[in-house]
C-alpha positions as CSV (number, residue, x, y, z in Angstrom):
1,M,58.3,-0.5,27.1
2,K,60.3,2.4,25.0
3,I,60.9,5.5,26.8
4,S,62.5,8.3,24.4
5,I,63.5,11.9,25.6
6,M,64.1,14.6,23.6
7,T,66.9,16.7,25.3
8,L,69.8,19.4,24.5
9,F,71.8,17.6,27.3
10,P,71.5,13.8,26.0
11,E,74.7,12.7,27.8
12,M,73.7,14.3,30.8
13,C,70.5,12.0,30.7
14,E,72.9,8.9,29.3
15,T,75.4,9.4,32.6
16,V,72.3,8.8,34.6
17,L,70.3,6.1,32.5
18,Q,73.1,3.6,32.1
19,E,73.8,3.1,35.9
20,S,72.5,1.0,38.6
21,I,68.7,-0.5,38.1
22,I,67.8,1.4,35.0
23,G,71.2,0.6,33.3
24,R,70.7,-3.5,33.9
25,A,67.2,-3.2,32.6
26,R,68.6,-1.7,29.6
27,R,71.3,-3.9,28.8
28,A,68.8,-6.9,29.4
29,E,66.4,-5.6,26.7
30,K,63.5,-4.7,30.1
31,V,63.2,-1.3,28.5
32,E,64.2,0.5,25.3
33,I,65.4,4.3,26.5
34,N,66.7,6.9,23.9
35,C,68.0,10.0,24.5
36,V,67.6,12.4,21.5
37,N,69.5,15.5,20.8
38,I,66.7,18.4,19.7
39,R,69.8,20.7,18.3
40,D,70.5,17.8,15.4
41,F,66.7,18.5,13.8
42,A,67.7,22.5,13.9
43,G,67.8,22.6,10.1
44,N,70.6,25.8,10.4
45,K,74.2,26.3,10.0
46,H,74.9,26.7,13.8
47,N,72.4,24.3,15.6
48,K,70.5,26.9,16.7
49,V,66.9,25.8,18.5
50,D,65.6,29.1,20.4
51,D,65.4,32.4,19.8
52,T,63.8,35.8,21.3
53,P,60.4,35.9,23.0
54,Y,57.8,38.0,21.0
55,G,56.5,40.7,23.2
56,G,60.0,41.0,24.7
57,G,61.4,40.0,28.2
58,M,64.4,38.1,29.6
59,G,65.6,34.7,28.1
60,M,65.1,32.7,25.3
61,V,62.6,30.3,23.9
62,M,62.6,27.1,22.3
63,S,61.9,26.9,19.0
64,A,58.9,24.6,17.6
65,Q,60.0,23.6,14.4
66,P,62.8,21.9,15.8
67,I,61.2,20.1,18.3
68,Y,58.3,19.5,15.9
69,N,61.1,17.9,13.7
70,C,62.6,15.6,16.6
71,F,59.1,14.1,17.3
72,N,58.5,12.8,14.4
73,S,61.6,11.6,13.8
74,L,60.8,8.9,16.5
75,F,58.1,6.7,14.9
76,N,56.2,6.3,11.5
77,A,53.5,8.0,11.4
78,E,51.9,5.6,9.0
79,T,52.7,2.5,10.5
80,E,53.0,3.2,14.1
81,V,50.9,4.8,16.6
82,K,51.5,8.3,17.8
83,P,53.7,8.1,21.2
84,H,52.7,9.5,24.3
85,L,54.0,12.6,24.8
86,I,55.1,14.4,27.9
87,Y,56.1,18.0,28.1
88,L,57.7,18.7,31.8
89,S,56.9,21.9,33.5
90,P,56.4,23.4,36.2
91,K,53.0,24.0,34.7
92,G,51.6,20.9,34.8
93,K,50.3,18.2,37.4
94,T,52.3,16.8,39.8
95,F,54.2,13.7,38.7
96,N,53.0,10.6,41.5
97,Q,53.2,6.9,42.0
98,Q,49.6,6.1,40.4
99,K,50.6,8.4,37.2
100,A,54.0,6.1,36.7
101,I,51.7,2.8,37.0
102,E,49.4,4.4,34.5
103,L,52.8,5.1,32.2
104,S,54.3,2.4,32.3
105,K,51.2,0.5,30.8
106,L,51.8,2.3,27.6
107,E,54.0,0.7,24.7
108,H,56.0,4.1,23.7
109,I,56.0,7.3,25.7
110,V,58.4,10.3,24.9
111,L,59.4,13.1,27.4
112,L,60.0,16.3,26.3
113,C,62.6,18.5,28.3
114,G,62.5,22.3,28.0
115,H,65.2,25.0,28.4
116,Y,65.9,28.2,28.9
117,E,62.4,30.0,29.5
118,G,60.3,27.5,28.2
119,V,58.7,26.0,24.6
120,D,57.3,27.9,22.2
121,Q,53.6,27.0,23.0
122,R,52.1,26.2,19.3
123,V,54.4,23.0,19.7
124,I,52.7,22.2,22.8
125,D,49.5,22.9,21.8
126,E,50.3,20.8,18.3
127,I,51.7,17.5,19.8
128,V,51.7,17.3,23.5
129,D,49.3,15.0,25.2
130,E,50.1,15.9,28.8
131,E,52.0,18.2,31.2
132,I,54.0,17.1,34.4
133,S,55.5,18.5,37.2
134,I,58.0,16.7,39.6
135,G,56.9,20.0,42.4
136,D,56.2,23.1,43.2
137,F,59.7,24.8,42.1
138,V,61.8,25.6,39.0
139,L,64.8,24.0,37.2
140,T,67.2,25.0,34.8
141,G,66.0,22.4,32.7
142,G,63.3,19.6,32.0
143,E,66.2,16.7,32.0
144,L,66.0,16.3,35.8
145,P,61.8,16.0,36.0
146,A,62.4,13.3,32.4
147,L,65.2,11.1,34.6
148,T,63.0,11.3,37.8
149,V,59.9,10.3,35.1
150,A,61.7,7.5,33.6
151,D,63.0,5.9,36.8
152,A,59.8,5.9,38.2
153,V,58.0,4.5,35.3
154,C,60.9,1.6,34.5
155,R,60.8,0.0,38.1
156,M,56.9,-1.0,37.0
157,L,58.3,-2.8,34.3
158,P,58.1,-6.8,34.3
159,G,61.8,-8.3,35.3
160,V,63.2,-4.9,36.0
161,L,63.0,-5.3,39.7
162,A,64.0,-8.7,41.3
163,D,60.3,-9.3,42.5
164,E,57.0,-7.3,42.5
165,V,56.7,-7.2,46.2
166,C,60.2,-5.2,45.4
167,F,57.6,-1.8,44.6
168,T,54.1,-3.1,45.9
169,D,55.6,-2.6,49.5
170,E,57.0,0.8,48.6
171,S,55.6,4.5,49.6
172,H,52.4,5.5,47.7
173,F,51.9,2.3,45.6
174,D,48.9,1.4,48.1
175,G,48.4,5.2,48.6
176,L,50.4,4.8,52.1
177,L,53.5,5.6,53.2
178,E,56.1,3.3,53.8
179,Y,56.8,1.6,57.2
180,P,60.4,1.7,58.9
181,H,63.0,-0.6,57.9
182,Y,65.5,-2.1,60.0
183,T,68.9,-4.7,59.1
184,K,71.4,-5.8,61.3
185,P,72.9,-5.4,64.4
186,D,69.9,-6.2,66.4
187,E,71.0,-3.2,68.4
188,W,72.6,0.1,67.8
189,M,74.1,2.9,69.7
190,G,71.2,1.6,72.4
191,R,68.2,1.6,69.8
192,R,66.5,-2.0,69.1
193,V,65.1,-3.5,66.4
194,P,61.1,-3.8,67.4
195,D,60.9,-7.6,68.9
196,V,58.0,-8.1,66.3
197,L,60.6,-8.0,63.4
198,L,62.6,-10.8,65.5
199,S,59.5,-13.0,66.1
200,G,59.1,-14.9,63.0
201,H,55.6,-14.5,63.1
202,H,54.7,-13.5,60.1
203,A,51.0,-12.7,60.5
204,N,52.3,-10.2,63.3
205,I,55.3,-8.8,61.2
206,E,52.4,-7.6,58.4
207,K,50.1,-6.6,61.0
208,W,52.9,-4.2,62.5
209,R,54.0,-3.1,59.0
210,K,50.2,-2.1,57.9
211,E,49.9,0.0,60.9
212,R,53.3,1.7,61.1
213,A,52.6,2.6,57.2
214,I,49.4,4.4,58.4
215,E,50.9,5.8,61.7
216,E,54.1,7.1,59.3
217,T,51.4,8.8,56.8
218,Y,49.0,10.1,59.7
219,K,52.2,11.9,60.5
220,R,53.8,12.9,57.6
221,R,51.0,13.2,55.0
222,P,47.7,13.2,56.5
223,D,46.6,14.7,53.3
224,I,46.8,11.6,51.0
225,L,44.8,9.3,53.8
226,D,41.4,10.1,52.3
227,D,42.3,8.8,49.3
228,T,43.5,5.1,50.5
229,K,41.2,2.2,51.4
230,F,41.4,0.5,54.8
231,S,39.6,-2.5,56.2
232,K,37.4,-2.5,59.6
233,K,40.7,-3.5,61.5
234,E,42.5,-0.7,59.9
235,K,40.1,2.1,60.2
236,Q,40.1,1.4,64.3
237,F,43.8,1.8,64.4
238,L,43.8,5.2,62.2
239,Q,40.6,6.4,64.5
240,A,42.3,5.5,67.7
241,L,45.3,7.4,66.2
242,M,43.2,10.6,65.6
243,E,41.5,10.3,69.1
244,N,45.1,10.1,71.1
245,N,46.6,12.6,68.8
246,V,43.6,15.4,69.7
247,S,44.2,14.0,73.5
248,N,47.5,15.5,73.3
249,E,46.8,18.4,72.0
């Protein structure tokens, strides 16, 4: 898979992407990630990529042409399919694990990082395939959201993590938050690891983990339970949780 990040701050992105799991995956050629400076396509003496907004107002707006030129440099229109272009925007659809899985199946995605007061709407209408937000808040630029998306997508690729179970057991992968984790020692500050995790009984451990995942989700994010598929016994466990909660109110 190939990921291209269109940004005014490629060094900022590279600092993050050369480290840890994603950095190792790049060096092992499990994924190709390129950070491209939009200023290189400004086409003017001072590499200016922004201008004042029509209609007045505070701040500056990123111009359409440098972004358009930058995007077109990323692929050969005559021989390659247009990459899937994502604009990181507070107006976009909220990013989640299912979107990360969906994007990981594409051959080439491009992440456009806005800055200042945003991007000229005309280039969005011309080349952007979708807009994505990482939450209901505003940042100074799209670099951190782009890095978030790139990290989440890369972890879904074959060979990036040591074992597929590393991500299939994680929060949100199957619609639930993750169960609690423990490591040595068995007891810390008077708090013991649950006995079932020390039992060596794998079926009981898996049952405990699933129930704790359901419980964590019910307590913290009940809004996502409706989209989760449960077995008959898991439905019964959730129903008991809900009834116990009502009785305790």
